[in-house]
C-alpha positions in Angstrom: -5.4 5.5 -32.1 -3.1 6.2 -35.2 -1.2 9.4 -34.6 -0.5 11.7 -37.7 1.3 14.6 -35.7 3.0 15.2 -32.2 0.6 17.8 -31.3 -1.8 16.9 -29.2 -4.4 19.7 -27.1 -5.1 19.3 -23.4 -8.4 20.5 -21.7 -7.7 20.7 -17.9 -8.7 22.6 -14.8 -6.6 25.0 -13.4 -8.6 27.1 -11.2 -7.2 29.3 -8.3 -8.0 26.6 -5.2 -7.8 23.9 -7.5 -5.3 22.3 -10.3 -6.3 19.1 -11.6 -4.1 16.4 -10.1 -5.3 14.4 -13.7 -4.6 16.6 -15.9 -1.0 17.7 -15.0 -0.5 13.5 -15.0 -1.4 13.9 -18.7 0.4 16.6 -19.4 3.5 14.8 -18.3 2.7 12.2 -20.0 1.9 13.9 -23.4 5.4 15.6 -23.3 7.3 12.7 -21.8 5.8 10.7 -25.2 7.4 14.2 -27.4 3.9 15.8 -28.0 4.0 19.4 -27.8 1.0 20.3 -25.9 -1.6 23.0 -26.3 -2.5 23.4 -23.3 -6.1 24.9 -22.5 -6.9 26.2 -19.2 -10.5 25.7 -17.9 -10.5 28.5 -14.7 -14.2 28.7 -13.6 -16.2 25.5 -12.2 -18.9 27.3 -15.4 -16.5 27.1 -17.9 -15.1 23.6 -17.0 -19.5 22.8 -16.9 -19.8 24.4 -20.9 -16.9 22.3 -22.3 -18.5 18.9 -21.1 -21.6 19.6 -21.7 -20.4 20.6 -25.3 -18.2 17.7 -25.7 -20.7 15.8 -24.0 -17.9 14.3 -21.6 -18.2 13.7 -17.8 -14.5 14.7 -16.5 -12.0 16.1 -17.4 -9.3 16.4 -18.2 -9.7 15.5 -22.4 -7.1 15.3 -25.1 -7.7 15.7 -28.7 -4.9 14.6 -31.2 -5.6 15.5 -34.6 -8.7 16.4 -33.9 -10.0 13.2 -32.5 -11.0 13.2 -28.7 -8.5 10.3 -26.9 -10.5 10.9 -24.1 -9.3 11.6 -19.9 -5.7 10.3 -18.4 -6.3 6.3 -17.6 -7.8 6.7 -21.6 -4.6 8.4 -22.6 -2.6 5.9 -21.0 -4.2 3.4 -23.2 -3.5 4.9 -26.2 -0.2 5.5 -25.7 0.4 2.0 -25.1 0.5 2.2 -20.9 -1.0 0.1 -18.6 -4.7 -0.3 -18.4 -7.4 1.9 -16.8 -7.6 1.6 -12.9 -11.4 -0.2 -13.2 -9.4 -2.9 -15.8 -6.2 -3.5 -13.8 -6.4 -6.4 -11.4 -7.9 -6.5 -7.9 -5.3 -7.6 -6.4 -1.2 -6.5 -5.8 1.5 -6.6 -3.7 3.0 -3.7 -4.1 2.2 -2.1 -0.5 3.8 -5.4 1.2 7.0 -4.9 -1.2 6.9 -1.8 -1.1 7.3 -2.0 3.3 9.6 -5.0 3.2 12.1 -3.3 1.0 12.5 -0.3 3.0 12.2 -1.6 6.3 15.2 -3.7 4.9 16.9 -0.8 3.5 16.5 1.1 6.8 17.6 -2.2 9.2 20.8 -2.2 6.6 21.1 1.5 7.6 20.6 1.2 11.5 22.5 -2.0 11.9 25.8 -0.4 10.1 25.2 2.9 12.4 25.1 0.7 15.6 27.8 -1.8 14.7 29.6 -1.1 11.0 28.3 -3.9 9.7 25.6 -3.7 7.5 25.1 -7.3 7.4 24.5 -9.3 10.6 22.2 -10.6 13.5 20.9 -7.4 14.1 20.6 -6.0 11.1 17.9 -9.5 10.9 16.3 -8.1 13.9 15.6 -4.8 13.1 14.2 -5.6 9.6 11.6 -8.4 11.3 10.8 -5.1 14.4 11.0 -2.7 11.7 7.8 -4.4 9.6 6.5 -4.9 12.7 6.1 -1.1 13.4 5.1 -0.3 9.5 2.4 -2.5 9.5 1.1 -1.9 12.9 1.0 1.7 11.3 -0.5 0.5 8.0 -3.5 -0.9 10.2 -3.7 2.2 12.3 -4.0 4.7 9.9 -7.8 3.7 9.7 -8.6 1.5 12.4 -11.8 0.8 12.1 -11.7 -0.7 8.3 -8.7 -2.6 9.8 -11.0 -4.3 11.9 -14.0 -4.7 9.5 -11.9 -6.8 7.1 -9.6 -8.4 9.6 -12.8 -9.9 11.5 -13.5 -11.8 7.7 -10.6 -14.9 8.9 -9.2 -13.5 12.4 -10.3 -16.7 14.4 -10.0 -15.3 18.4 -11.7 -11.5 16.8 -14.7 -13.5 15.5 -15.3 -14.3 19.6 -13.7 -11.2 20.4 -14.3 -8.3 18.6 -11.9 -5.9 20.5 -9.5 -8.1 19.8 -9.4 -6.5 16.1 -8.5 -3.0 17.6 -6.4 -4.5 20.1 -4.2 -6.5 17.3 -2.4 -3.4 15.9 -1.5 -1.4 19.0 0.4 -5.4 20.2 2.1 -5.6 17.2 3.8 -1.8 17.2 4.5 -2.3 20.9 6.2 -5.1 20.3 8.4 -3.9 17.5 9.4 -1.0 18.8 10.5 -2.8 22.4 12.2 -5.1 20.3 13.6 -2.5 18.2 15.2 -1.1 22.1 16.1 -4.1 23.4 14.3 -3.5 26.8 10.9 -5.1 28.1 11.6 -8.1 26.5 9.2 -10.1 29.5 6.3 -8.1 27.5 7.2 -7.9 23.8 7.9 -11.6 23.7 4.8 -12.8 24.3 2.8 -9.9 22.6 4.5 -11.2 19.6 4.4 -14.9 19.9 0.5 -14.6 20.7 -0.8 -12.4 18.2 1.5 -14.1 15.5 0.4 -17.6 16.5 -3.4 -16.7 16.2 -2.9 -14.9 13.3 -0.7 -17.6 11.5 -3.6 -20.1 12.4 -6.8 -18.1 11.2 -4.3 -17.3 7.8 -3.5 -21.2 7.4 -7.5 -22.1 8.1 -9.0 -19.3 6.1 -7.2 -19.5 2.9 -5.5 -23.7 2.8 -8.4 -25.4 4.9 -11.5 -23.4 4.0 -10.2 -22.0 0.5 -11.6 -19.0 0.8 -10.4 -16.0 -1.5 -10.0 -12.7 0.8 -8.1 -9.4 1.4 -5.4 -9.4 3.6 -6.1 -6.9 6.7 -2.1 -7.0 7.0 -1.4 -3.6 5.3 -4.3 -1.9 6.6 -8.4 -2.2 5.8 -8.1 -0.6 2.0 -5.6 -3.1 1.3 -5.5 -5.5 -2.1 -3.2 -7.4 -0.9 -4.8 -11.6 -1.3 -5.0 -13.1 1.6 -1.9 -16.1 2.0 1.5 -16.5 2.1 2.4 -12.6 3.0 -0.2 -12.8 5.3 1.3 -16.2 6.8 5.7 -14.9 6.5 4.2 -11.9 9.0 3.0 -13.8 11.5 5.5 -16.2 10.8 8.2 -13.5 11.2 6.5 -12.2 14.7 6.7 -15.7 15.9 10.6 -16.4 14.8 11.3 -12.9 16.6 9.7 -13.9 19.2 11.3 -17.8 19.9 15.1 -16.0 19.4 14.4 -13.0 21.4 13.4 -15.8 24.2 16.5 -17.4 23.2 19.0 -14.3 23.2 16.8 -13.8 26.9 17.9 -16.9 28.3 20.7 -17.5 26.6 22.5 -14.5 27.7 
């Protein structure tokens, strides 16, 4: 798109009970790029349908620059040199895992500082793993049916006993909570060790032996995270945490 002016015309749905989020995003993007926006509101369904028919488009919002239709929000991003539309992006992403581990690490830093007065300590590492287990369990439990379906693609025990795919996130969350509280290690340790070991063997077998390309259920059933190193890390964390807690329990 060759821009001759810095004025854009935007048509978007603004109704009493619905304001199109992509219309808001388009307006914000244009303004941040220095455009003066002629903002036209489509305030009824009939008005919206008439606009679509007139311009032979299937969706709104629609942006026009210099009398030329740019398109919807995704097309606008491309025209302004931003990232590609969703359907042209990579179908895999580590962003959910990076976001989760970053937040749980920061949480562990803050909690350990409150508890001990030190930002970095053994407690920081323990709570980082335990907080991560709880966070991962929550993401699985948001839609346990979807998680179960994806999990059954590769977990060796779940393939033999389907109910395990439903129990897994509860076990992971329970072990994480008990480890944060430092109670009932007699339960938390075997649970974490069991599900971590089964998970690690399953992921290793699927990825490195069978060479399968699968999505990981570690952050829920709607995940775009590829099955591989990250999935293995989750399980190794649990195994390591269980072994460390066992050492502390018997050494103490």
